[in-house]
C-alpha positions as a LaTeX table, in Angstrom:
\begin{tabular}{lrrr}
\hline
Residue & $x$ (\AA) & $y$ (\AA) & $z$ (\AA) \\
\hline
Met1 & $-48.77$ & 101.32 & $-73.15$ \\
Val2 & $-46.47$ & 100.17 & $-70.35$ \\
Thr3 & $-46.75$ & 96.51 & $-69.44$ \\
Thr4 & $-45.73$ & 95.30 & $-66.01$ \\
Arg5 & $-43.81$ & 92.08 & $-65.78$ \\
Lys6 & $-45.42$ & 89.38 & $-63.71$ \\
Lys7 & $-43.70$ & 88.48 & $-60.49$ \\
Arg8 & $-41.92$ & 85.16 & $-60.71$ \\
Val9 & $-43.38$ & 82.46 & $-58.46$ \\
Ala10 & $-40.85$ & 80.67 & $-56.26$ \\
Met11 & $-41.01$ & 76.93 & $-56.95$ \\
Thr12 & $-40.96$ & 75.63 & $-53.41$ \\
Glu13 & $-40.94$ & 71.95 & $-52.52$ \\
Lys14 & $-44.63$ & 72.07 & $-51.57$ \\
Leu15 & $-45.60$ & 73.78 & $-54.82$ \\
Lys16 & $-43.69$ & 71.21 & $-56.87$ \\
Lys17 & $-45.50$ & 68.36 & $-55.11$ \\
Asp18 & $-48.87$ & 70.01 & $-55.65$ \\
Val19 & $-48.22$ & 70.57 & $-59.35$ \\
Phe20 & $-47.03$ & 67.00 & $-59.89$ \\
Met21 & $-50.04$ & 65.58 & $-58.00$ \\
Ala22 & $-52.39$ & 67.74 & $-60.11$ \\
Cys23 & $-50.86$ & 66.28 & $-63.26$ \\
Val24 & $-51.07$ & 62.71 & $-61.94$ \\
Val25 & $-54.75$ & 63.16 & $-61.14$ \\
Arg26 & $-55.38$ & 64.17 & $-64.76$ \\
Val27 & $-53.85$ & 60.97 & $-66.18$ \\
Ser28 & $-56.58$ & 59.18 & $-68.11$ \\
Arg29 & $-56.33$ & 56.01 & $-70.22$ \\
Glu30 & $-52.62$ & 55.73 & $-69.39$ \\
Ile31 & $-51.81$ & 59.14 & $-70.96$ \\
Leu32 & $-51.79$ & 62.77 & $-69.86$ \\
Pro33 & $-54.54$ & 64.51 & $-71.91$ \\
Tyr34 & $-53.81$ & 67.48 & $-74.13$ \\
Gly35 & $-54.16$ & 70.84 & $-72.33$ \\
Ser36 & $-53.31$ & 69.47 & $-68.89$ \\
Phe37 & $-50.19$ & 71.62 & $-68.54$ \\
Lys38 & $-52.17$ & 74.78 & $-69.31$ \\
Ala39 & $-54.97$ & 73.88 & $-66.89$ \\
Val40 & $-52.59$ & 73.05 & $-64.04$ \\
Gly41 & $-50.58$ & 76.22 & $-64.73$ \\
Glu42 & $-53.67$ & 78.40 & $-64.52$ \\
Thr43 & $-54.67$ & 76.76 & $-61.25$ \\
His44 & $-51.29$ & 77.33 & $-59.60$ \\
Lys45 & $-50.56$ & 80.64 & $-61.44$ \\
Ile46 & $-47.42$ & 79.42 & $-63.20$ \\
His47 & $-46.48$ & 79.10 & $-66.87$ \\
Pro48 & $-47.51$ & 75.87 & $-68.68$ \\
Arg49 & $-43.93$ & 75.39 & $-69.79$ \\
Thr50 & $-42.85$ & 75.35 & $-66.14$ \\
Val51 & $-45.43$ & 72.63 & $-65.46$ \\
Ala52 & $-44.17$ & 70.62 & $-68.43$ \\
Asn53 & $-40.53$ & 70.91 & $-67.35$ \\
Leu54 & $-41.42$ & 69.78 & $-63.82$ \\
Trp55 & $-43.48$ & 66.86 & $-65.13$ \\
Tyr56 & $-40.84$ & 65.48 & $-67.48$ \\
Ser57 & $-37.92$ & 66.07 & $-65.09$ \\
Thr58 & $-39.77$ & 64.20 & $-62.31$ \\
Leu59 & $-40.62$ & 61.28 & $-64.63$ \\
Lys60 & $-36.93$ & 60.93 & $-65.54$ \\
Gln61 & $-36.07$ & 60.47 & $-61.84$ \\
Ile62 & $-38.54$ & 57.57 & $-61.38$ \\
Pro63 & $-36.62$ & 54.25 & $-61.49$ \\
Gly64 & $-37.50$ & 52.09 & $-64.55$ \\
Tyr65 & $-39.44$ & 54.77 & $-66.36$ \\
Gln66 & $-39.21$ & 54.73 & $-70.15$ \\
Pro67 & $-40.46$ & 57.55 & $-72.40$ \\
Asn68 & $-43.60$ & 56.97 & $-74.48$ \\
Thr69 & $-44.82$ & 54.18 & $-72.17$ \\
Pro70 & $-48.29$ & 53.91 & $-70.60$ \\
Leu71 & $-48.66$ & 55.90 & $-67.38$ \\
Asp72 & $-49.97$ & 54.30 & $-64.20$ \\
Pro73 & $-50.94$ & 56.88 & $-61.52$ \\
Val74 & $-50.50$ & 54.41 & $-58.66$ \\
Ser75 & $-47.05$ & 53.37 & $-59.88$ \\
Leu76 & $-46.00$ & 57.00 & $-60.37$ \\
Leu77 & $-46.89$ & 57.97 & $-56.81$ \\
Ala78 & $-45.32$ & 54.86 & $-55.33$ \\
Asn79 & $-41.98$ & 55.11 & $-57.15$ \\
Val80 & $-41.33$ & 58.86 & $-57.20$ \\
Pro81 & $-38.18$ & 59.51 & $-55.11$ \\
Glu82 & $-38.26$ & 61.86 & $-52.11$ \\
Thr83 & $-35.49$ & 64.00 & $-53.56$ \\
Ala84 & $-37.41$ & 64.72 & $-56.75$ \\
Phe85 & $-38.90$ & 67.94 & $-55.37$ \\
Thr86 & $-35.93$ & 69.15 & $-53.31$ \\
Thr87 & $-35.20$ & 72.84 & $-53.81$ \\
Lys88 & $-31.70$ & 74.09 & $-53.02$ \\
Phe89 & $-31.50$ & 77.80 & $-53.68$ \\
Glu90 & $-28.09$ & 78.07 & $-52.02$ \\
Asn91 & $-26.48$ & 75.98 & $-54.78$ \\
Ser92 & $-27.33$ & 78.53 & $-57.46$ \\
Gly93 & $-24.89$ & 81.10 & $-58.80$ \\
Arg94 & $-21.14$ & 81.00 & $-59.26$ \\
Asn95 & $-18.84$ & 79.18 & $-56.89$ \\
Pro96 & $-17.44$ & 81.36 & $-54.09$ \\
Lys97 & $-13.89$ & 82.59 & $-54.57$ \\
His98 & $-12.95$ & 81.81 & $-50.94$ \\
Asp99 & $-13.65$ & 78.45 & $-49.36$ \\
Arg100 & $-16.06$ & 79.07 & $-46.49$ \\
Asp101 & $-14.82$ & 76.19 & $-44.32$ \\
Met102 & $-11.23$ & 77.38 & $-44.59$ \\
Leu103 & $-12.29$ & 80.93 & $-43.76$ \\
Leu104 & $-14.17$ & 79.79 & $-40.67$ \\
Gln105 & $-11.15$ & 77.87 & $-39.44$ \\
Glu106 & $-8.90$ & 80.87 & $-40.09$ \\
Ile107 & $-11.30$ & 83.19 & $-38.24$ \\
Lys108 & $-11.24$ & 80.92 & $-35.18$ \\
Asn109 & $-7.45$ & 81.32 & $-34.97$ \\
Ile110 & $-7.68$ & 85.14 & $-34.85$ \\
Asp111 & $-7.71$ & 86.86 & $-31.46$ \\
Pro112 & $-11.27$ & 87.98 & $-30.53$ \\
Thr113 & $-10.06$ & 91.56 & $-29.91$ \\
Ala114 & $-9.05$ & 91.78 & $-33.59$ \\
Arg115 & $-12.51$ & 90.91 & $-34.90$ \\
Arg116 & $-14.81$ & 93.34 & $-33.15$ \\
Thr117 & $-16.19$ & 94.76 & $-36.42$ \\
Ile118 & $-16.72$ & 93.39 & $-39.91$ \\
Arg119 & $-14.08$ & 95.74 & $-41.30$ \\
Ser120 & $-11.44$ & 94.78 & $-38.73$ \\
Leu121 & $-12.14$ & 91.08 & $-39.22$ \\
Ala122 & $-11.90$ & 91.40 & $-43.01$ \\
Gly123 & $-8.56$ & 93.20 & $-42.65$ \\
Ala124 & $-7.22$ & 90.52 & $-40.29$ \\
Val125 & $-8.21$ & 87.70 & $-42.65$ \\
Gly126 & $-7.25$ & 89.59 & $-45.81$ \\
Ile127 & $-10.54$ & 89.24 & $-47.69$ \\
Pro128 & $-13.15$ & 91.78 & $-48.86$ \\
Val129 & $-15.61$ & 93.22 & $-46.37$ \\
Met130 & $-18.58$ & 91.98 & $-48.42$ \\
Thr131 & $-17.37$ & 88.39 & $-48.04$ \\
Ile132 & $-17.59$ & 88.70 & $-44.24$ \\
Trp133 & $-20.96$ & 90.39 & $-44.57$ \\
Arg134 & $-22.32$ & 87.58 & $-46.76$ \\
Met135 & $-21.09$ & 84.97 & $-44.28$ \\
Lys136 & $-22.90$ & 86.86 & $-41.52$ \\
Gln137 & $-26.08$ & 87.00 & $-43.58$ \\
Ser138 & $-25.89$ & 83.25 & $-44.23$ \\
Lys139 & $-25.71$ & 82.58 & $-40.44$ \\
Lys140 & $-22.15$ & 81.29 & $-40.61$ \\
Leu141 & $-21.04$ & 84.16 & $-38.37$ \\
Lys142 & $-22.87$ & 85.84 & $-35.51$ \\
Val143 & $-22.30$ & 88.84 & $-33.27$ \\
His144 & $-21.58$ & 88.18 & $-29.61$ \\
Thr145 & $-21.61$ & 90.91 & $-26.97$ \\
Met146 & $-19.05$ & 90.55 & $-24.21$ \\
Ala147 & $-20.30$ & 92.14 & $-20.99$ \\
Leu148 & $-18.13$ & 92.95 & $-18.01$ \\
Lys149 & $-18.55$ & 90.42 & $-15.22$ \\
Pro150 & $-17.64$ & 90.82 & $-11.55$ \\
Lys151 & $-14.56$ & 88.88 & $-10.58$ \\
Leu152 & $-15.26$ & 86.65 & $-7.59$ \\
Asn153 & $-12.66$ & 85.42 & $-5.18$ \\
Asp154 & $-12.75$ & 81.89 & $-3.79$ \\
Asp155 & $-14.59$ & 82.83 & $-0.60$ \\
Arg156 & $-17.40$ & 84.65 & $-2.40$ \\
Arg157 & $-17.73$ & 81.91 & $-4.97$ \\
Leu158 & $-18.00$ & 79.41 & $-2.14$ \\
Asn159 & $-20.71$ & 81.49 & $-0.45$ \\
Arg160 & $-22.67$ & 81.51 & $-3.72$ \\
Leu161 & $-22.36$ & 77.75 & $-3.93$ \\
Phe162 & $-23.56$ & 77.24 & $-0.36$ \\
His163 & $-26.48$ & 79.59 & $-0.94$ \\
Cys164 & $-27.59$ & 77.72 & $-4.09$ \\
Ile165 & $-27.21$ & 74.30 & $-2.47$ \\
Ala166 & $-29.31$ & 75.49 & 0.48 \\
Met167 & $-32.11$ & 76.29 & $-1.98$ \\
Ile168 & $-32.46$ & 72.59 & $-2.91$ \\
Asp169 & $-35.37$ & 70.86 & $-1.21$ \\
Lys170 & $-33.89$ & 68.45 & 1.35 \\
Asn171 & $-36.82$ & 66.03 & 0.96 \\
Thr172 & $-35.84$ & 65.37 & $-2.68$ \\
Ile173 & $-32.10$ & 64.80 & $-2.20$ \\
Asn174 & $-32.36$ & 61.03 & $-1.61$ \\
Ser175 & $-35.49$ & 60.50 & $-3.69$ \\
Val176 & $-35.57$ & 58.32 & $-6.78$ \\
Ala177 & $-36.89$ & 61.20 & $-8.87$ \\
Glu178 & $-34.88$ & 64.29 & $-9.69$ \\
Met179 & $-34.04$ & 66.85 & $-7.04$ \\
Thr180 & $-36.06$ & 70.05 & $-7.02$ \\
Phe181 & $-35.58$ & 73.51 & $-5.58$ \\
Lys182 & $-37.65$ & 74.94 & $-2.77$ \\
Ser183 & $-40.82$ & 76.74 & $-3.73$ \\
Met184 & $-39.50$ & 79.94 & $-2.04$ \\
Tyr185 & $-43.06$ & 80.93 & $-1.12$ \\
Asn186 & $-41.76$ & 82.33 & 2.17 \\
Glu187 & $-39.14$ & 84.63 & 0.58 \\
Ile188 & $-39.42$ & 88.33 & $-0.18$ \\
His189 & $-36.66$ & 89.99 & $-2.21$ \\
Ile190 & $-36.06$ & 93.70 & $-1.61$ \\
Asp191 & $-33.70$ & 96.04 & $-3.46$ \\
Glu192 & $-33.31$ & 99.66 & $-4.58$ \\
Lys193 & $-33.24$ & 100.97 & $-8.13$ \\
Trp194 & $-32.83$ & 104.38 & $-9.79$ \\
Phe195 & $-35.52$ & 105.08 & $-12.40$ \\
Phe196 & $-34.67$ & 107.87 & $-14.85$ \\
Leu197 & $-37.13$ & 110.24 & $-16.51$ \\
Val198 & $-35.50$ & 109.74 & $-19.93$ \\
Arg199 & $-32.50$ & 107.89 & $-21.26$ \\
Asp200 & $-29.94$ & 108.70 & $-23.88$ \\
Gly201 & $-30.53$ & 107.19 & $-27.32$ \\
Leu202 & $-34.32$ & 106.81 & $-27.21$ \\
Arg203 & $-35.80$ & 105.72 & $-30.54$ \\
Cys204 & $-39.16$ & 106.52 & $-32.10$ \\
Ile205 & $-40.83$ & 105.87 & $-35.44$ \\
Val206 & $-41.70$ & 108.88 & $-37.62$ \\
Thr207 & $-43.20$ & 109.22 & $-41.08$ \\
Gln208 & $-41.09$ & 110.13 & $-44.09$ \\
Asp209 & $-42.29$ & 113.76 & $-44.29$ \\
Glu210 & $-42.52$ & 114.32 & $-40.52$ \\
Pro211 & $-39.88$ & 116.40 & $-38.71$ \\
Pro212 & $-38.06$ & 114.57 & $-35.91$ \\
Pro213 & $-39.30$ & 115.21 & $-32.36$ \\
Lys214 & $-37.63$ & 117.93 & $-30.36$ \\
Ala215 & $-34.62$ & 116.61 & $-28.47$ \\
Ile216 & $-34.64$ & 116.76 & $-24.69$ \\
Ser217 & $-31.90$ & 119.08 & $-23.46$ \\
Val218 & $-30.06$ & 118.62 & $-20.18$ \\
Ser219 & $-26.99$ & 120.40 & $-18.85$ \\
His220 & $-25.27$ & 117.07 & $-18.23$ \\
Lys221 & $-26.18$ & 113.41 & $-18.30$ \\
Ser222 & $-25.77$ & 113.28 & $-14.53$ \\
His223 & $-28.55$ & 115.92 & $-14.20$ \\
Ile224 & $-31.31$ & 113.76 & $-15.71$ \\
Thr225 & $-34.33$ & 113.65 & $-13.40$ \\
Lys226 & $-34.35$ & 110.38 & $-11.48$ \\
Val227 & $-36.10$ & 108.78 & $-8.51$ \\
Met228 & $-34.96$ & 105.87 & $-6.37$ \\
Phe229 & $-37.47$ & 103.15 & $-5.53$ \\
Leu230 & $-37.42$ & 100.39 & $-2.96$ \\
Ser231 & $-39.10$ & 97.26 & $-4.35$ \\
Ala232 & $-40.35$ & 94.22 & $-2.45$ \\
Leu233 & $-41.37$ & 91.08 & $-4.36$ \\
Ala234 & $-42.68$ & 87.67 & $-3.34$ \\
Arg235 & $-43.53$ & 84.69 & $-5.52$ \\
Pro236 & $-47.02$ & 84.62 & $-7.07$ \\
Arg237 & $-49.27$ & 81.76 & $-6.01$ \\
Phe238 & $-52.87$ & 80.79 & $-5.31$ \\
Asn239 & $-53.98$ & 81.73 & $-1.81$ \\
His240 & $-56.08$ & 78.83 & $-0.55$ \\
Thr241 & $-57.23$ & 80.84 & 2.48 \\
Thr242 & $-58.86$ & 83.68 & 0.55 \\
Arg243 & $-59.42$ & 81.58 & $-2.59$ \\
Gln244 & $-57.74$ & 84.29 & $-4.67$ \\
Glu245 & $-54.58$ & 84.68 & $-6.69$ \\
Phe246 & $-51.66$ & 86.38 & $-4.92$ \\
Asp247 & $-49.71$ & 88.42 & $-7.48$ \\
Gly248 & $-46.50$ & 88.59 & $-5.40$ \\
Leu249 & $-46.36$ & 92.42 & $-5.52$ \\
Ile250 & $-45.70$ & 93.55 & $-1.95$ \\
Gly251 & $-45.01$ & 97.17 & $-2.89$ \\
Ile252 & $-42.70$ & 99.70 & $-4.50$ \\
Tyr253 & $-41.84$ & 102.83 & $-2.55$ \\
Pro254 & $-40.14$ & 106.05 & $-3.74$ \\
Val255 & $-37.20$ & 107.20 & $-1.65$ \\
Gly256 & $-37.58$ & 110.93 & $-0.98$ \\
Glu257 & $-40.13$ & 113.54 & $-0.02$ \\
Ile258 & $-42.55$ & 116.02 & $-1.59$ \\
Asp259 & $-41.76$ & 119.71 & $-1.17$ \\
Met260 & $-43.06$ & 123.01 & $-2.60$ \\
Tyr261 & $-41.37$ & 125.60 & $-4.79$ \\
Val262 & $-40.72$ & 128.88 & $-3.03$ \\
Arg263 & $-39.91$ & 131.05 & $-6.04$ \\
Ala264 & $-41.40$ & 131.33 & $-9.51$ \\
Ser265 & $-39.61$ & 130.07 & $-12.61$ \\
His266 & $-40.36$ & 129.50 & $-16.28$ \\
Gly267 & $-41.50$ & 125.97 & $-15.47$ \\
His268 & $-43.36$ & 126.37 & $-12.17$ \\
Gln269 & $-45.04$ & 128.78 & $-9.82$ \\
Pro270 & $-44.64$ & 129.31 & $-6.06$ \\
Gly271 & $-46.52$ & 126.62 & $-4.19$ \\
Asp272 & $-46.22$ & 123.97 & $-6.92$ \\
Leu273 & $-45.21$ & 120.53 & $-5.69$ \\
Lys274 & $-41.81$ & 119.04 & $-6.44$ \\
Trp275 & $-40.00$ & 115.83 & $-5.58$ \\
Cys276 & $-36.76$ & 115.89 & $-3.59$ \\
Asn277 & $-34.52$ & 112.84 & $-3.55$ \\
Val278 & $-33.00$ & 111.76 & $-0.24$ \\
Asn279 & $-29.81$ & 109.77 & 0.20 \\
Met280 & $-30.51$ & 106.26 & 1.40 \\
Asp281 & $-28.80$ & 105.52 & 4.71 \\
Arg282 & $-29.36$ & 102.91 & 7.39 \\
Asp283 & $-31.80$ & 105.00 & 9.40 \\
Leu284 & $-33.94$ & 105.79 & 6.35 \\
Tyr285 & $-33.80$ & 102.17 & 5.21 \\
Arg286 & $-34.94$ & 100.96 & 8.65 \\
Asp287 & $-37.68$ & 103.60 & 8.70 \\
Met288 & $-39.00$ & 102.49 & 5.29 \\
Leu289 & $-39.01$ & 98.86 & 6.37 \\
Phe290 & $-40.98$ & 99.73 & 9.50 \\
Lys291 & $-43.47$ & 102.12 & 7.86 \\
Phe292 & $-44.06$ & 100.49 & 4.48 \\
Val293 & $-42.55$ & 97.05 & 3.89 \\
Leu294 & $-43.44$ & 95.18 & 7.09 \\
Pro295 & $-47.07$ & 96.46 & 7.24 \\
Asp296 & $-47.59$ & 95.47 & 3.60 \\
Val297 & $-46.02$ & 92.08 & 4.26 \\
Lys298 & $-48.47$ & 91.50 & 7.11 \\
Lys299 & $-51.36$ & 92.71 & 4.94 \\
Lys300 & $-50.61$ & 90.94 & 1.65 \\
Met301 & $-48.53$ & 87.83 & 2.32 \\
Pro302 & $-50.59$ & 84.60 & 2.47 \\
Ile303 & $-48.39$ & 83.36 & 5.34 \\
Asp304 & $-47.46$ & 85.13 & 8.57 \\
Asn305 & $-44.50$ & 83.11 & 9.86 \\
Asn306 & $-41.03$ & 82.00 & 8.77 \\
Ile307 & $-40.81$ & 84.85 & 6.23 \\
Ile308 & $-37.35$ & 85.74 & 4.89 \\
Leu309 & $-36.50$ & 89.24 & 3.67 \\
Gln310 & $-33.56$ & 88.83 & 1.30 \\
Gln311 & $-31.42$ & 91.92 & 0.72 \\
Asp312 & $-28.01$ & 92.63 & $-0.78$ \\
Gly313 & $-24.99$ & 93.66 & 1.23 \\
Ala314 & $-25.20$ & 97.44 & 0.77 \\
Lys315 & $-23.85$ & 99.54 & 3.62 \\
Ala316 & $-27.25$ & 101.15 & 4.19 \\
His317 & $-28.93$ & 97.81 & 4.75 \\
Leu318 & $-29.53$ & 96.31 & 8.16 \\
Pro319 & $-27.52$ & 93.42 & 9.61 \\
Asp320 & $-29.33$ & 90.12 & 9.85 \\
Asp321 & $-29.48$ & 90.32 & 13.68 \\
Asp322 & $-30.65$ & 93.92 & 13.99 \\
Pro323 & $-32.40$ & 94.23 & 17.42 \\
Leu324 & $-34.69$ & 97.10 & 16.37 \\
Phe325 & $-35.94$ & 95.08 & 13.42 \\
Ala326 & $-36.69$ & 92.09 & 15.67 \\
Ala327 & $-38.59$ & 94.37 & 18.08 \\
Lys328 & $-40.72$ & 95.77 & 15.24 \\
Val329 & $-41.47$ & 92.27 & 13.94 \\
Thr330 & $-42.54$ & 91.24 & 17.44 \\
Glu331 & $-44.82$ & 94.28 & 17.62 \\
Leu332 & $-46.52$ & 93.50 & 14.29 \\
Phe333 & $-46.52$ & 89.70 & 14.18 \\
Gly334 & $-46.21$ & 88.75 & 17.84 \\
Asp335 & $-43.15$ & 86.58 & 17.15 \\
Pro336 & $-39.58$ & 87.87 & 16.63 \\
Thr337 & $-38.85$ & 84.98 & 14.26 \\
Ala338 & $-41.89$ & 85.57 & 12.00 \\
Val339 & $-39.81$ & 87.73 & 9.64 \\
Lys340 & $-36.03$ & 87.41 & 9.37 \\
Leu341 & $-33.44$ & 89.36 & 7.43 \\
Tyr342 & $-31.07$ & 87.51 & 5.14 \\
Thr343 & $-28.14$ & 89.06 & 3.25 \\
Gln344 & $-27.46$ & 87.40 & $-0.09$ \\
Pro345 & $-23.89$ & 86.50 & $-1.18$ \\
Ala346 & $-21.70$ & 89.41 & $-2.25$ \\
Gln347 & $-21.49$ & 90.39 & $-5.94$ \\
Ser348 & $-24.46$ & 88.19 & $-6.77$ \\
Pro349 & $-27.25$ & 90.39 & $-8.16$ \\
Asp350 & $-28.52$ & 87.45 & $-10.20$ \\
Leu351 & $-29.66$ & 85.80 & $-6.94$ \\
Asn352 & $-32.20$ & 88.60 & $-6.36$ \\
Val353 & $-35.38$ & 88.61 & $-8.43$ \\
Asn354 & $-35.38$ & 92.41 & $-8.69$ \\
Asp355 & $-31.93$ & 92.61 & $-10.29$ \\
Leu356 & $-32.31$ & 89.37 & $-12.22$ \\
Gly357 & $-35.03$ & 90.67 & $-14.51$ \\
Phe358 & $-37.84$ & 92.54 & $-12.79$ \\
Phe359 & $-36.25$ & 96.00 & $-12.79$ \\
Asn360 & $-35.35$ & 95.80 & $-16.49$ \\
Ser361 & $-38.81$ & 94.58 & $-17.40$ \\
Leu362 & $-40.52$ & 97.24 & $-15.30$ \\
Gln363 & $-38.28$ & 99.97 & $-16.73$ \\
Ser364 & $-39.05$ & 99.01 & $-20.32$ \\
Arg365 & $-42.76$ & 99.10 & $-19.51$ \\
Tyr366 & $-42.86$ & 102.51 & $-17.83$ \\
Tyr367 & $-40.72$ & 104.10 & $-20.59$ \\
Gln368 & $-43.73$ & 103.62 & $-22.87$ \\
Thr369 & $-45.78$ & 106.02 & $-20.72$ \\
Ala370 & $-43.51$ & 109.09 & $-21.31$ \\
Pro371 & $-43.61$ & 110.89 & $-17.92$ \\
Lys372 & $-42.89$ & 114.64 & $-17.84$ \\
Asp373 & $-41.51$ & 115.21 & $-14.34$ \\
Ala374 & $-40.52$ & 113.34 & $-11.20$ \\
Leu375 & $-44.05$ & 113.22 & $-9.75$ \\
Glu376 & $-45.44$ & 111.75 & $-12.99$ \\
Leu377 & $-42.51$ & 109.34 & $-13.02$ \\
Ile378 & $-43.46$ & 108.11 & $-9.53$ \\
Glu379 & $-47.11$ & 107.79 & $-10.49$ \\
Met380 & $-46.39$ & 105.85 & $-13.67$ \\
Val381 & $-43.85$ & 103.53 & $-12.07$ \\
Glu382 & $-46.34$ & 102.69 & $-9.31$ \\
Glu383 & $-49.09$ & 102.13 & $-11.88$ \\
Thr384 & $-46.83$ & 99.93 & $-14.00$ \\
Tyr385 & $-45.82$ & 97.98 & $-10.90$ \\
Lys386 & $-49.46$ & 97.51 & $-9.91$ \\
Asn387 & $-50.41$ & 96.14 & $-13.35$ \\
Tyr388 & $-47.38$ & 93.86 & $-13.74$ \\
Pro389 & $-48.56$ & 90.36 & $-14.83$ \\
Ala390 & $-48.18$ & 87.65 & $-12.20$ \\
Lys391 & $-47.20$ & 85.06 & $-14.83$ \\
Lys392 & $-44.25$ & 87.17 & $-15.98$ \\
Leu393 & $-43.10$ & 87.63 & $-12.39$ \\
Asn394 & $-43.34$ & 83.88 & $-11.81$ \\
Arg395 & $-41.13$ & 83.27 & $-14.86$ \\
Ile396 & $-38.43$ & 85.44 & $-13.30$ \\
Trp397 & $-38.57$ & 83.29 & $-10.17$ \\
Leu398 & $-38.17$ & 80.20 & $-12.33$ \\
Thr399 & $-35.19$ & 81.80 & $-14.03$ \\
Leu400 & $-33.73$ & 82.36 & $-10.57$ \\
Asp401 & $-33.99$ & 78.60 & $-9.99$ \\
Thr402 & $-32.09$ & 77.88 & $-13.19$ \\
Ala403 & $-29.37$ & 80.35 & $-12.15$ \\
Glu404 & $-29.00$ & 78.50 & $-8.85$ \\
Cys405 & $-28.96$ & 75.19 & $-10.71$ \\
Asp406 & $-26.04$ & 76.34 & $-12.87$ \\
Glu407 & $-24.12$ & 77.57 & $-9.84$ \\
Ser408 & $-24.70$ & 74.42 & $-7.79$ \\
Gly409 & $-23.21$ & 72.31 & $-10.59$ \\
His410 & $-19.67$ & 73.77 & $-10.13$ \\
Gln411 & $-19.81$ & 75.53 & $-13.47$ \\
Pro412 & $-16.34$ & 76.93 & $-14.29$ \\
Lys413 & $-17.69$ & 80.18 & $-15.74$ \\
Arg414 & $-18.99$ & 83.12 & $-13.72$ \\
Arg415 & $-22.23$ & 83.34 & $-15.66$ \\
Gln416 & $-23.92$ & 80.75 & $-17.84$ \\
Arg417 & $-26.58$ & 81.28 & $-20.48$ \\
Leu418 & $-29.69$ & 80.72 & $-18.41$ \\
His419 & $-32.61$ & 78.55 & $-19.41$ \\
Asn420 & $-35.68$ & 80.81 & $-19.44$ \\
Pro421 & $-38.89$ & 78.80 & $-18.99$ \\
Ser422 & $-40.83$ & 81.59 & $-20.72$ \\
His423 & $-39.01$ & 80.75 & $-23.99$ \\
Glu424 & $-40.50$ & 77.25 & $-24.16$ \\
Lys425 & $-42.66$ & 76.80 & $-27.26$ \\
Lys426 & $-46.36$ & 76.54 & $-26.57$ \\
Ser427 & $-48.48$ & 74.21 & $-28.64$ \\
Ser428 & $-51.27$ & 75.98 & $-30.51$ \\
Gly429 & $-54.73$ & 75.69 & $-29.06$ \\
Thr430 & $-53.58$ & 74.66 & $-25.59$ \\
Thr431 & $-53.17$ & 76.66 & $-22.40$ \\
Lys432 & $-49.97$ & 75.92 & $-20.51$ \\
Pro433 & $-50.28$ & 75.95 & $-16.70$ \\
Ile434 & $-48.06$ & 78.10 & $-14.52$ \\
Ala435 & $-44.74$ & 76.40 & $-13.78$ \\
Thr436 & $-44.01$ & 76.09 & $-10.06$ \\
Ile437 & $-40.92$ & 73.91 & $-9.53$ \\
Val438 & $-37.62$ & 73.61 & $-11.37$ \\
Gly439 & $-35.79$ & 70.31 & $-11.18$ \\
Cys440 & $-32.01$ & 70.00 & $-11.14$ \\
Asn441 & $-29.57$ & 67.10 & $-11.16$ \\
Cys442 & $-27.03$ & 69.32 & $-9.35$ \\
Arg443 & $-24.64$ & 69.15 & $-12.29$ \\
Gly444 & $-25.97$ & 72.08 & $-14.24$ \\
Lys445 & $-26.71$ & 69.87 & $-17.26$ \\
His446 & $-30.40$ & 69.14 & $-16.83$ \\
Val447 & $-33.19$ & 71.59 & $-16.11$ \\
Ser448 & $-36.84$ & 70.63 & $-16.18$ \\
Thr449 & $-39.96$ & 72.54 & $-15.26$ \\
Arg450 & $-42.89$ & 71.13 & $-13.34$ \\
His451 & $-46.34$ & 72.61 & $-13.64$ \\
Leu452 & $-49.53$ & 72.65 & $-11.64$ \\
Gly453 & $-52.14$ & 70.47 & $-13.30$ \\
\hline
\end{tabular}
């Protein structure tokens, strides 16, 4: 007969306190009755000898305790030290051969390019690879990814600074309370993005006896089916006129046209529909603004004046003083200043909500739908865009405020680690309201979020 060994119970600090309290409760007539260790052990599923060792070792740590003396439960609980139940698992085992503090100091003196992998770092320091691995597992070392950043000249950095300072609410500059950024309820951010049918390195979970899925074959990575979209986003809010929530989704529009196959192939028949991409130029961009963006702005935006369309400085985009755009705005809104174009600072994609986080979030969502061709890709991207949560979109706008706060504080680095309001811990059982305003002391050191009550 094969007997299985019982799993050893980890003696945590809480379990030690519970076991000791159970023994103290059983003290009667100034003694611990016979059989108490066995009863407490059965209750907490540990061996009676473990209970006895914990009981006697704790009594030895009580100041003034003498063996074979009457036990007073009140005195025991009052005089037991706080460190009596401390559990330090990291102090077990043999002493390390290499001093960790000295290794950390030596690692700091090594050039970052020589410590890109665990093996290269171990060779540079002259210690085993497993030592570096154990230090990484114990959180003494961490992996940092260094991304390429655009190099800004002084003029472009100054334009970024002026843009971020202009976003601060002028009414709060001289106030006693902290300065806050504008609500940006009159801004609409527009930008283009390529969405691919598949991407290289997709992962999926399979069972142990299941064959892997069939790989998708393409002649070249540049031949992967893709569609360009033009996205327009505003900030979500509550529309007091219609008494409804405005989700901030103006629209997302594919750039191209639908055509038909003329000849038969193994994948289609004559007359089947197909999607043809079209190069984005200034005429097409102006045409899409006139046919899609501006009518949707007039239809969906809660306000109809002083609207700003923020775009990047691509060659296909319109200049801020385009006369045809002003004429179209006058035709739709009756006022040439109702909607204005604004070109954001150069090499500053983080100042546009689409590039800051919306495109990545939308792409990760539509990848879960597994489209088969370009037309399904367009349908699923539009459906994902339509169902995008307003609260998530509002968090991206708040992150934009924190990016502007870092830039307005003359930070020496090109990019700082942004404070994401969505990462704030939420207390259990409470519903946190939507944050609307981000405060800034214009030094990049303090960021606070204000909420609607």
